[in-house]
C-alpha positions as a Markdown table, in Angstrom:
| # | Residue | x | y | z |
|---|---|---|---|---|
| 1 | Unk | -32.6 | 16.7 | 3.6 |
| 2 | Unk | -31.6 | 15.3 | 7.3 |
| 3 | Unk | -32.1 | 11.3 | 6.4 |
| 4 | Unk | -32.9 | 9.3 | 9.2 |
| 5 | Unk | -29.3 | 6.8 | 9.2 |
| 6 | Unk | -29.1 | 3.2 | 10.6 |
| 7 | Unk | -26.4 | 2.1 | 13.1 |
| 8 | Unk | -24.1 | 1.1 | 9.9 |
| 9 | Unk | -24.7 | 4.6 | 8.7 |
| 10 | Unk | -24.0 | 6.7 | 11.7 |
| 11 | Unk | -20.9 | 4.4 | 12.0 |
| 12 | Unk | -19.6 | 5.1 | 8.5 |
| 13 | Unk | -20.4 | 8.7 | 7.8 |
| 14 | Unk | -18.1 | 9.7 | 10.5 |
| 15 | Unk | -14.2 | 10.5 | 9.4 |
| 16 | Unk | -11.6 | 8.3 | 11.2 |
| 17 | Unk | -8.9 | 8.1 | 12.1 |
| 18 | Unk | -6.2 | 10.6 | 9.8 |
| 19 | Unk | -8.5 | 11.4 | 7.7 |
| 20 | Unk | -10.3 | 13.9 | 10.0 |
| 21 | Unk | -7.0 | 15.3 | 10.7 |
| 22 | Unk | -6.4 | 15.6 | 7.2 |
| 23 | Unk | -9.8 | 17.7 | 7.3 |
| 24 | Unk | -7.9 | 20.5 | 9.2 |
| 25 | Unk | -4.8 | 20.2 | 7.4 |
| 26 | Unk | -6.6 | 21.3 | 4.3 |
| 27 | Unk | -8.5 | 23.7 | 6.0 |
| 28 | Unk | -4.7 | 24.9 | 7.1 |
| 29 | Unk | -3.2 | 25.2 | 3.9 |
| 30 | Unk | -6.8 | 26.6 | 2.1 |
| 31 | Unk | -7.3 | 30.1 | 4.6 |
| 32 | Unk | -3.0 | 30.1 | 5.4 |
| 33 | Unk | -3.1 | 33.8 | 3.0 |
| 34 | Unk | -0.4 | 32.3 | 1.0 |
| 35 | Unk | 2.1 | 31.2 | 3.8 |
| 36 | Unk | 4.1 | 28.6 | 2.7 |
| 37 | Unk | 4.1 | 25.0 | 4.8 |
| 38 | Unk | 6.3 | 21.9 | 4.8 |
| 39 | Unk | 3.9 | 19.8 | 4.7 |
| 40 | Unk | 4.8 | 16.5 | 5.8 |
| 41 | Unk | 2.0 | 14.8 | 5.7 |
| 42 | Unk | 0.8 | 13.2 | 2.5 |
| 43 | Unk | 0.0 | 9.8 | 2.1 |
| 44 | Unk | 0.4 | 10.1 | -1.6 |
| 45 | Unk | 3.5 | 8.7 | -3.2 |
| 46 | Unk | 6.2 | 10.7 | -5.1 |
| 47 | Unk | 6.2 | 10.7 | -8.8 |
| 48 | Unk | 8.7 | 9.4 | -9.4 |
| 49 | Unk | 9.6 | 9.6 | -13.5 |
| 50 | Unk | 10.9 | 6.2 | -14.3 |
| 51 | Unk | 7.9 | 4.6 | -12.6 |
| 52 | Unk | 5.2 | 7.5 | -14.4 |
| 53 | Unk | 7.2 | 6.4 | -17.3 |
| 54 | Unk | 6.4 | 3.1 | -16.9 |
| 55 | Unk | 2.7 | 3.3 | -16.7 |
| 56 | Unk | 2.9 | 5.7 | -19.9 |
| 57 | Unk | 4.8 | 2.6 | -21.5 |
| 58 | Unk | 1.9 | 0.2 | -19.9 |
| 59 | Unk | -1.3 | 2.8 | -21.2 |
| 60 | Unk | -0.1 | 2.6 | -24.7 |
| 61 | Unk | 0.8 | -1.4 | -24.9 |
| 62 | Unk | -3.0 | -1.4 | -23.9 |
| 63 | Unk | -4.2 | 1.4 | -26.1 |
| 64 | Unk | -2.8 | -0.6 | -29.4 |
| 65 | Unk | -3.7 | -4.3 | -27.9 |
| 66 | Unk | -6.8 | -5.3 | -29.6 |
| 67 | Unk | -7.8 | -6.2 | -26.4 |
| 68 | Unk | -8.3 | -2.7 | -25.7 |
| 69 | Unk | -12.6 | -3.1 | -25.9 |
| 70 | Unk | -12.7 | -5.8 | -23.7 |
| 71 | Unk | -11.0 | -4.6 | -21.3 |
| 72 | Unk | -12.2 | -0.6 | -20.7 |
| 73 | Unk | -16.2 | -1.5 | -22.5 |
| 74 | Unk | -17.3 | -5.4 | -20.7 |
| 75 | Unk | -17.7 | -6.2 | -17.7 |
| 76 | Unk | -15.2 | -9.1 | -16.4 |
| 77 | Unk | -15.0 | -11.4 | -13.2 |
| 78 | Unk | -15.3 | -11.0 | -10.0 |
| 79 | Unk | -12.2 | -12.7 | -9.2 |
| 80 | Unk | -10.1 | -10.0 | -11.0 |
| 81 | Unk | -8.8 | -9.7 | -15.0 |
| 82 | Unk | -6.8 | -13.5 | -15.9 |
| 83 | Unk | -3.7 | -11.5 | -17.4 |
| 84 | Unk | -3.1 | -9.7 | -14.1 |
| 85 | Unk | -3.8 | -13.3 | -12.1 |
| 86 | Unk | -1.4 | -15.3 | -14.6 |
| 87 | Unk | 1.1 | -12.6 | -14.0 |
| 88 | Unk | 0.6 | -12.6 | -10.4 |
| 89 | Unk | 0.4 | -16.1 | -9.9 |
| 90 | Unk | 3.4 | -17.2 | -12.3 |
| 91 | Unk | 5.6 | -14.3 | -10.3 |
| 92 | Unk | 4.7 | -15.1 | -6.8 |
| 93 | Unk | 5.5 | -18.9 | -7.4 |
| 94 | Unk | 8.5 | -18.7 | -9.8 |
| 95 | Unk | 9.9 | -16.5 | -6.4 |
| 96 | Unk | 8.5 | -17.6 | -4.1 |
| 97 | Unk | 8.8 | -21.6 | -4.7 |
| 98 | Unk | 4.4 | -21.7 | -4.4 |
| 99 | Unk | 2.0 | -23.5 | -5.9 |
| 100 | Unk | -1.0 | -21.0 | -5.7 |
| 101 | Unk | -3.6 | -21.8 | -8.8 |
| 102 | Unk | -6.5 | -19.2 | -9.6 |
| 103 | Unk | -8.3 | -20.3 | -6.5 |
| 104 | Unk | -6.2 | -18.5 | -4.1 |
| 105 | Unk | -6.6 | -15.2 | -6.0 |
| 106 | Unk | -9.1 | -11.9 | -5.8 |
| 107 | Unk | -8.0 | -8.7 | -6.9 |
| 108 | Unk | -10.2 | -6.4 | -5.1 |
| 109 | Unk | -10.3 | -1.8 | -5.8 |
| 110 | Unk | -7.1 | -1.5 | -3.5 |
| 111 | Unk | -6.3 | -3.1 | 0.0 |
| 112 | Unk | -8.1 | -1.2 | 2.4 |
| 113 | Unk | -11.4 | -2.3 | 0.4 |
| 114 | Unk | -9.7 | -5.4 | 1.2 |
| 115 | Unk | -9.9 | -5.3 | 4.7 |
| 116 | Unk | -13.8 | -3.6 | 4.4 |
| 117 | Unk | -14.6 | -7.0 | 2.7 |
| 118 | Unk | -12.5 | -9.5 | 5.7 |
| 119 | Unk | -13.4 | -6.7 | 8.7 |
| 120 | Unk | -17.2 | -7.3 | 7.5 |
| 121 | Unk | -17.3 | -10.9 | 6.8 |
| 122 | Unk | -15.0 | -12.4 | 9.4 |
| 123 | Unk | -15.7 | -9.9 | 12.1 |
| 124 | Unk | -18.1 | -8.6 | 14.1 |
| 125 | Unk | -22.0 | -10.7 | 15.4 |
| 126 | Unk | -21.9 | -14.3 | 14.3 |
| 127 | Unk | -25.7 | -15.5 | 13.5 |
| 128 | Unk | -25.7 | -16.7 | 16.5 |
| 129 | Unk | -24.6 | -13.7 | 18.5 |
| 130 | Unk | -21.1 | -14.2 | 19.4 |
| 131 | Unk | -18.9 | -11.6 | 18.9 |
| 132 | Unk | -15.4 | -12.0 | 16.2 |
| 133 | Unk | -12.7 | -10.0 | 17.1 |
| 134 | Unk | -10.0 | -8.4 | 14.2 |
| 135 | Unk | -7.0 | -9.1 | 16.5 |
| 136 | Unk | -4.3 | -6.1 | 15.8 |
| 137 | Unk | -1.2 | -8.3 | 17.6 |
| 138 | Unk | 0.8 | -4.5 | 17.8 |
| 139 | Unk | 0.2 | -1.4 | 18.4 |
| 140 | Unk | 0.4 | 1.7 | 17.0 |
| 141 | Unk | -0.3 | 0.3 | 12.8 |
| 142 | Unk | -2.2 | 1.1 | 9.9 |
| 143 | Unk | -5.1 | 4.5 | 11.0 |
| 144 | Unk | -7.4 | 3.2 | 8.0 |
| 145 | Unk | -8.1 | -0.6 | 10.7 |
| 146 | Unk | -10.0 | 1.9 | 12.7 |
| 147 | Unk | -12.9 | 2.6 | 9.8 |
| 148 | Unk | -13.2 | -1.2 | 8.0 |
| 149 | Unk | -15.4 | -2.4 | 10.7 |
| 150 | Unk | -18.9 | -1.7 | 10.9 |
| 151 | Unk | -18.6 | -3.3 | 13.9 |
| 152 | Unk | -16.5 | -0.9 | 16.5 |
| 153 | Unk | -16.1 | -3.2 | 19.3 |
| 154 | Unk | -15.0 | -6.1 | 16.9 |
| 155 | Unk | -11.2 | -4.4 | 16.7 |
| 156 | Unk | -9.4 | -5.6 | 19.5 |
| 157 | Unk | -5.2 | -4.1 | 19.3 |
| 158 | Unk | -2.2 | -5.1 | 22.2 |
| 159 | Unk | -0.2 | -2.9 | 23.7 |
| 160 | Unk | 3.9 | -3.2 | 22.6 |
| 161 | Unk | 6.7 | -3.9 | 24.1 |
| 162 | Unk | 9.3 | -0.6 | 23.5 |
| 163 | Unk | 13.1 | -1.9 | 22.8 |
| 164 | Unk | 14.9 | 2.1 | 23.4 |
| 165 | Unk | 18.3 | 2.4 | 22.4 |
| 166 | Unk | 18.5 | 5.5 | 24.5 |
| 167 | Unk | 22.4 | 6.7 | 24.1 |
| 168 | Unk | 21.1 | 7.1 | 20.2 |
| 169 | Unk | 17.7 | 7.9 | 20.3 |
| 170 | Unk | 16.2 | 5.6 | 18.5 |
| 171 | Unk | 13.6 | 2.6 | 19.6 |
| 172 | Unk | 11.6 | -0.5 | 18.2 |
| 173 | Unk | 8.1 | -2.2 | 19.2 |
| 174 | Unk | 8.1 | -5.4 | 18.9 |
| 175 | Unk | 4.9 | -7.9 | 20.0 |
| 176 | Unk | 4.1 | -8.8 | 23.4 |
| 177 | Unk | 3.4 | -12.4 | 23.2 |
| 178 | Unk | 2.6 | -12.2 | 27.0 |
| 179 | Unk | -0.4 | -10.2 | 26.3 |
| 180 | Unk | -1.5 | -11.7 | 22.8 |
| 181 | Unk | -4.5 | -13.8 | 22.6 |
| 182 | Unk | -5.7 | -15.5 | 20.0 |
| 183 | Unk | -8.6 | -17.9 | 20.9 |
| 184 | Unk | -12.3 | -18.6 | 20.1 |
| 185 | Unk | -13.3 | -15.4 | 19.8 |
| 186 | Unk | -10.8 | -14.0 | 17.2 |
| 187 | Unk | -11.9 | -14.1 | 13.8 |
| 188 | Unk | -8.8 | -12.9 | 12.0 |
| 189 | Unk | -5.7 | -11.6 | 12.9 |
| 190 | Unk | -4.4 | -8.3 | 10.9 |
| 191 | Unk | -1.0 | -6.1 | 11.0 |
| 192 | Unk | 0.9 | -4.3 | 8.6 |
| 193 | Unk | 4.1 | -5.2 | 7.6 |
| 194 | Unk | 6.6 | -3.1 | 6.6 |
| 195 | Unk | 4.3 | -0.7 | 9.0 |
| 196 | Unk | 2.7 | 2.3 | 7.9 |
| 197 | Unk | 3.0 | 4.7 | 9.8 |
| 198 | Unk | 6.1 | 3.8 | 12.3 |
| 199 | Unk | 8.1 | 1.6 | 9.0 |
| 200 | Unk | 8.4 | -1.4 | 11.9 |
| 201 | Unk | 9.4 | -4.4 | 10.3 |
| 202 | Unk | 8.0 | -7.5 | 11.9 |
| 203 | Unk | 10.7 | -10.1 | 11.8 |
| 204 | Unk | 10.2 | -13.4 | 10.3 |
| 205 | Unk | 10.1 | -15.6 | 14.0 |
| 206 | Unk | 7.7 | -12.7 | 14.7 |
| 207 | Unk | 5.5 | -13.8 | 12.4 |
| 208 | Unk | 5.6 | -17.5 | 12.9 |
| 209 | Unk | 4.6 | -17.2 | 16.0 |
| 210 | Unk | 1.7 | -15.0 | 15.3 |
| 211 | Unk | 1.0 | -17.5 | 12.6 |
| 212 | Unk | 1.3 | -20.6 | 14.6 |
| 213 | Unk | -0.7 | -19.2 | 18.0 |
| 214 | Unk | -3.6 | -18.8 | 14.9 |
| 215 | Unk | -3.0 | -21.8 | 13.0 |
| 216 | Unk | -4.5 | -24.3 | 15.5 |
| 217 | Unk | -8.1 | -22.4 | 15.9 |
| 218 | Unk | -8.6 | -21.8 | 11.9 |
| 219 | Unk | -7.6 | -18.2 | 12.3 |
| 220 | Unk | -6.9 | -16.7 | 9.2 |
| 221 | Unk | -4.1 | -14.0 | 9.6 |
| 222 | Unk | -4.1 | -11.1 | 7.2 |
| 223 | Unk | -0.9 | -9.7 | 6.6 |
| 224 | Unk | -0.7 | -5.8 | 4.9 |
| 225 | Unk | 2.4 | -5.6 | 2.3 |
| 226 | Unk | 1.3 | -2.5 | 0.8 |
| 227 | Unk | 5.1 | -2.1 | 0.9 |
| 228 | Unk | 6.3 | -5.2 | 0.9 |
| 229 | Unk | 8.6 | -7.0 | -1.3 |
| 230 | Unk | 8.6 | -7.8 | -4.7 |
| 231 | Unk | 6.8 | -4.5 | -5.2 |
| 232 | Unk | 7.3 | -2.1 | -4.2 |
| 233 | Unk | 9.9 | -3.2 | -2.5 |
| 234 | Unk | 10.2 | -0.6 | -0.1 |
| 235 | Unk | 11.7 | -2.8 | 3.1 |
| 236 | Unk | 14.9 | -1.6 | 4.6 |
| 237 | Unk | 15.7 | -4.0 | 6.3 |
| 238 | Unk | 15.8 | -8.2 | 5.1 |
| 239 | Unk | 12.8 | -9.6 | 5.3 |
| 240 | Unk | 11.1 | -12.9 | 3.8 |
| 241 | Unk | 7.3 | -12.4 | 2.6 |
| 242 | Unk | 5.5 | -15.1 | 4.7 |
| 243 | Unk | 3.2 | -17.5 | 3.3 |
| 244 | Unk | 1.0 | -20.6 | 5.0 |
| 245 | Unk | -2.3 | -22.3 | 5.3 |
| 246 | Unk | -3.6 | -19.5 | 7.2 |
| 247 | Unk | -1.7 | -16.5 | 5.6 |
| 248 | Unk | -4.0 | -14.5 | 3.5 |
| 249 | Unk | -0.9 | -12.0 | 1.9 |
| 250 | Unk | -2.2 | -8.7 | 0.8 |
| 251 | Unk | -0.6 | -6.7 | -1.6 |
| 252 | Unk | -1.7 | -3.0 | -3.2 |
| 253 | Unk | -0.2 | -0.8 | -6.4 |
| 254 | Unk | -0.8 | 2.1 | -4.8 |
| 255 | Unk | 3.1 | 3.0 | -3.2 |
| 256 | Unk | 4.3 | 1.0 | -6.9 |
| 257 | Unk | 3.0 | 3.9 | -8.0 |
| 258 | Unk | -0.8 | 3.4 | -9.2 |
| 259 | Unk | -2.9 | 4.8 | -6.3 |
| 260 | Unk | -5.8 | 5.7 | -8.7 |
| 261 | Unk | -6.7 | 2.8 | -9.8 |
| 262 | Unk | -7.5 | 1.4 | -6.6 |
| 263 | Unk | -5.5 | -2.1 | -6.9 |
| 264 | Unk | -5.4 | -4.6 | -4.0 |
| 265 | Unk | -4.4 | -8.9 | -4.2 |
| 266 | Unk | -5.2 | -11.1 | -1.7 |
| 267 | Unk | -3.5 | -14.5 | -1.7 |
| 268 | Unk | -4.2 | -17.1 | 0.1 |
| 269 | Unk | -6.5 | -20.1 | 1.3 |
| 270 | Unk | -9.4 | -21.1 | -1.3 |
| 271 | Unk | -11.9 | -21.3 | 1.3 |
| 272 | Unk | -11.3 | -16.8 | 2.7 |
| 273 | Unk | -10.7 | -16.5 | -1.2 |
| 274 | Unk | -14.2 | -17.1 | -2.0 |
| 275 | Unk | -15.9 | -15.4 | 0.7 |
| 276 | Unk | -14.4 | -12.0 | 0.0 |
| 277 | Unk | -14.9 | -12.5 | -3.4 |
| 278 | Unk | -18.5 | -13.1 | -2.7 |
| 279 | Unk | -18.5 | -9.9 | -0.9 |
| 280 | Unk | -17.1 | -8.3 | -3.1 |
| 281 | Unk | -19.3 | -9.4 | -5.7 |
| 282 | Unk | -22.0 | -8.2 | -3.9 |
| 283 | Unk | -20.5 | -4.7 | -3.2 |
| 284 | Unk | -19.1 | -3.6 | -6.9 |
| 285 | Unk | -18.9 | -6.7 | -8.7 |
| 286 | Unk | -15.0 | -6.2 | -9.4 |
| 287 | Unk | -11.7 | -3.7 | -9.6 |
| 288 | Unk | -11.2 | -1.7 | -12.3 |
| 289 | Unk | -10.1 | -3.5 | -15.3 |
| 290 | Unk | -7.8 | -0.9 | -16.7 |
| 291 | Unk | -5.9 | -0.3 | -13.9 |
| 292 | Unk | -5.6 | -4.5 | -14.3 |
| 293 | Unk | -4.9 | -4.5 | -17.5 |
| 294 | Unk | -1.5 | -2.1 | -17.3 |
| 295 | Unk | -0.6 | -3.6 | -14.2 |
| 296 | Unk | -0.5 | -6.6 | -15.8 |
| 297 | Unk | 2.0 | -5.4 | -18.1 |
| 298 | Unk | 4.0 | -4.0 | -15.4 |
| 299 | Unk | 3.9 | -7.1 | -13.4 |
| 300 | Unk | 4.8 | -10.0 | -17.2 |
| 301 | Unk | 7.4 | -7.9 | -17.8 |
| 302 | Unk | 9.4 | -7.8 | -15.1 |
| 303 | Unk | 10.2 | -3.5 | -15.0 |
| 304 | Unk | 8.0 | -3.1 | -12.2 |
| 305 | Unk | 10.0 | -5.7 | -9.7 |
| 306 | Unk | 12.7 | -4.3 | -11.1 |
| 307 | Unk | 11.9 | -0.6 | -10.7 |
| 308 | Unk | 11.0 | -1.6 | -7.0 |
| 309 | Unk | 14.5 | -2.4 | -6.2 |
| 310 | Unk | 16.2 | 0.0 | -8.7 |
| 311 | Unk | 14.5 | 3.4 | -7.8 |
| 312 | Unk | 11.5 | 3.1 | -5.5 |
| 313 | Unk | 13.7 | 1.9 | -2.3 |
| 314 | Unk | 16.4 | 4.0 | -2.9 |
| 315 | Unk | 14.6 | 6.7 | -3.4 |
| 316 | Unk | 12.8 | 6.9 | 0.5 |
| 317 | Unk | 15.5 | 5.1 | 2.3 |
| 318 | Unk | 17.6 | 8.1 | 1.3 |
| 319 | Unk | 15.0 | 10.2 | 2.3 |
| 320 | Unk | 15.1 | 8.5 | 5.9 |
| 321 | Unk | 18.2 | 9.2 | 6.2 |
| 322 | Unk | 18.3 | 12.9 | 5.6 |
| 323 | Unk | 15.6 | 13.2 | 8.0 |
| 324 | Unk | 17.0 | 11.1 | 10.7 |
| 325 | Unk | 20.5 | 12.9 | 10.1 |
| 326 | Unk | 19.0 | 16.5 | 10.1 |
| 327 | Unk | 17.3 | 15.2 | 13.7 |
| 328 | Unk | 20.3 | 14.0 | 15.4 |
| 329 | Unk | 22.0 | 17.2 | 14.5 |
| 330 | Unk | 19.3 | 19.4 | 15.5 |
| 331 | Unk | 17.4 | 18.2 | 18.4 |
| 332 | Unk | 19.1 | 18.2 | 22.0 |
| 333 | Unk | 20.5 | 15.5 | 23.4 |
| 334 | Unk | 19.1 | 15.7 | 26.5 |
| 335 | Unk | 15.5 | 15.6 | 25.5 |
| 336 | Unk | 14.0 | 12.5 | 25.9 |
| 337 | Unk | 13.4 | 12.3 | 21.6 |
| 338 | Unk | 13.4 | 9.1 | 19.7 |
| 339 | Unk | 13.1 | 7.8 | 16.3 |
| 340 | Unk | 11.5 | 4.2 | 15.3 |
| 341 | Unk | 14.1 | 2.4 | 13.7 |
| 342 | Unk | 13.7 | 3.4 | 9.8 |
| 343 | Unk | 12.8 | -0.3 | 8.9 |
| 344 | Unk | 10.7 | 0.4 | 5.0 |
| 345 | Unk | 7.2 | 2.4 | 3.9 |
| 346 | Unk | 7.2 | 6.2 | 3.1 |
| 347 | Unk | 7.7 | 7.4 | 7.1 |
| 348 | Unk | 9.7 | 8.2 | 9.8 |
| 349 | Unk | 7.7 | 7.6 | 13.6 |
| 350 | Unk | 8.6 | 10.3 | 16.2 |
| 351 | Unk | 8.0 | 9.4 | 19.9 |
| 352 | Unk | 8.6 | 12.6 | 22.2 |
| 353 | Unk | 8.6 | 10.9 | 25.6 |
| 354 | Unk | 6.9 | 12.9 | 28.4 |
| 355 | Unk | 5.7 | 15.4 | 25.7 |
| 356 | Unk | 4.5 | 18.4 | 27.9 |
| 357 | Unk | 1.7 | 18.6 | 25.5 |
| 358 | Unk | -1.1 | 16.5 | 23.8 |
| 359 | Unk | 0.0 | 15.6 | 20.1 |
| 360 | Unk | -2.8 | 17.4 | 19.1 |
| 361 | Unk | -2.0 | 20.8 | 20.7 |
| 362 | Unk | 2.2 | 20.0 | 19.6 |
| 363 | Unk | 1.2 | 20.0 | 16.2 |
| 364 | Unk | -0.5 | 22.9 | 16.2 |
| 365 | Unk | 2.8 | 24.7 | 17.8 |
| 366 | Unk | 4.6 | 23.6 | 14.5 |
| 367 | Unk | 1.9 | 24.5 | 11.9 |
| 368 | Unk | 3.0 | 28.0 | 14.2 |
| 369 | Unk | 6.0 | 27.9 | 12.3 |
| 370 | Unk | 5.2 | 26.7 | 8.9 |
| 371 | Unk | 5.6 | 22.9 | 9.4 |
| 372 | Unk | 2.8 | 20.1 | 9.1 |
| 373 | Unk | 2.8 | 16.4 | 10.6 |
| 374 | Unk | 0.1 | 14.2 | 11.7 |
| 375 | Unk | 0.0 | 14.0 | 15.5 |
| 376 | Unk | 0.4 | 10.0 | 16.2 |
| 377 | Unk | -2.9 | 9.0 | 18.2 |
| 378 | Unk | -5.3 | 7.8 | 15.3 |
| 379 | Unk | -2.7 | 5.0 | 14.4 |
| 380 | Unk | -3.8 | 3.2 | 17.6 |
| 381 | Unk | -7.1 | 2.2 | 16.4 |
| 382 | Unk | -8.5 | -1.2 | 18.7 |
| 383 | Unk | -6.2 | 0.1 | 21.5 |
| 384 | Unk | -9.3 | 1.2 | 24.3 |
| 385 | Unk | -6.8 | 1.4 | 27.1 |
| 386 | Unk | -5.0 | 4.7 | 28.6 |
| 387 | Unk | -1.7 | 4.8 | 27.2 |
| 388 | Unk | 0.2 | 8.6 | 28.0 |
| 389 | Unk | 2.5 | 6.7 | 24.7 |
| 390 | Unk | -0.6 | 7.4 | 22.3 |
| 391 | Unk | -0.4 | 11.3 | 22.6 |
| 392 | Unk | 3.5 | 11.5 | 22.1 |
| 393 | Unk | 4.5 | 10.0 | 18.5 |
| 394 | Unk | 4.2 | 11.3 | 15.2 |
| 395 | Unk | 4.1 | 10.3 | 11.7 |
| 396 | Unk | 6.8 | 12.2 | 9.0 |
| 397 | Unk | 6.0 | 11.8 | 5.7 |
| 398 | Unk | 9.4 | 10.8 | 3.7 |
| 399 | Unk | 7.9 | 12.3 | 0.3 |
| 400 | Unk | 8.9 | 16.0 | 0.7 |
| 401 | Unk | 12.5 | 17.3 | -0.5 |
| 402 | Unk | 15.2 | 17.2 | 1.2 |
| 403 | Unk | 15.9 | 20.8 | 1.7 |
| 404 | Unk | 12.0 | 20.7 | 3.5 |
| 405 | Unk | 12.9 | 17.7 | 5.3 |
| 406 | Unk | 15.8 | 19.6 | 7.4 |
| 407 | Unk | 14.0 | 22.5 | 7.9 |
| 408 | Unk | 11.7 | 21.0 | 9.0 |
| 409 | Unk | 13.5 | 18.5 | 11.7 |
| 410 | Unk | 15.4 | 22.3 | 12.6 |
| 411 | Unk | 11.8 | 23.9 | 13.2 |
| 412 | Unk | 10.4 | 21.0 | 15.6 |
| 413 | Unk | 13.5 | 20.8 | 17.5 |
| 414 | Unk | 12.7 | 24.3 | 17.9 |
| 415 | Unk | 9.0 | 24.1 | 19.0 |
| 416 | Unk | 10.2 | 21.0 | 21.3 |
| 417 | Unk | 12.9 | 22.7 | 22.9 |
| 418 | Unk | 10.8 | 25.0 | 23.9 |
| 419 | Unk | 7.5 | 22.7 | 24.9 |
| 420 | Unk | 9.6 | 21.1 | 27.3 |
| 421 | Unk | 11.5 | 24.6 | 28.6 |
| 422 | Unk | 7.9 | 25.8 | 29.2 |
| 423 | Unk | 6.6 | 22.3 | 31.1 |
| 424 | Unk | 7.1 | 22.4 | 35.3 |
| 425 | Unk | 9.7 | 20.7 | 35.5 |
| 426 | Unk | 12.1 | 19.3 | 32.7 |
| 427 | Unk | 11.6 | 15.2 | 32.3 |
| 428 | Unk | 15.2 | 13.7 | 32.2 |
| 429 | Unk | 15.4 | 11.3 | 29.0 |
| 430 | Unk | 14.5 | 7.9 | 31.3 |
| 431 | Unk | 13.7 | 4.8 | 29.4 |
| 432 | Unk | 10.7 | 3.5 | 31.5 |
| 433 | Unk | 8.3 | 2.9 | 29.6 |
């Protein structure tokens, strides 16, 4: 059967970003003939025993409770399961000195669905035909932003400035405020903090500046806090979650060990929350109440926040240290390689400046030596300009064992040395961008 697709059907029937590459990775693993690969592509969090036990304990509590039937055998409110709402509001109001109420919160089926709601309620064409843009102030950013809008031309990303420490082979992205435009054509602003894929954390001042540019125009700023405090607290540097009149703070429990239950939380201005709630109601009624019920127990007890800082954060921070130490030891100093400063999340981000082949071709070379990571180009959604940097970067998952990370970085260094050596002229480790 070959059904005729609508414009939206055509748009949403294609894989975008990393999901298209994952199809190749799955095929590679299936047809490997038993060959071992060090797979550094995973976005799934590691199942940490203490975290898994938390969710087991909360499940046992739910099963033993009188409310079990009400939770799983009945529909609920589109805004979310009330005990979870109460637990989140109490935690955030106490922790950050806020005065949020039931009108300021919405529970969604994962944060990806939250951005889908926002992208198509606030971005795209208005009733009078004007295009409202979804602005990503710093690119690269989360690849999933490329697939949330039904109007592809609505997505607009801005090229960052690069702060380079050549001697240390490190660098950091920063918003280029001389180029960033937030104006009457902007529907909303969106960025992740800490950032998937780069591990970048926008400073408090940078976030305030973005919010200040948007506020006079009543433009909402959605802060994707899937890796932020208080859970999962995957920030390796000090950062303060940001709240304000035009800020929609977006939380996910996926990296806090609950990705299978698809739970996202939006906190912000009630007018925006109401719009998102209506969209959600029309789309799927509400998020999984089972997941919400066990999350309510984990948050209300304080155990989730405790495990986040005591178990989850140290685990991934240690993995990043293993990876950067291995890279420093294996990569030739004369090659123009740069590792993004590890400020958070569960990935490392590597830039091979003046790479003589594309990121996709380098990815294929790495597969030949038994290493799989993710080419960087899909992490630049909305950035239409021709920029060689987009084809010189790679996302590396921190979910492998220490030994696997060390071996993979050694093999990566060998492939990089060979690829650069085979180029017509050896590039210099210059820092111009």
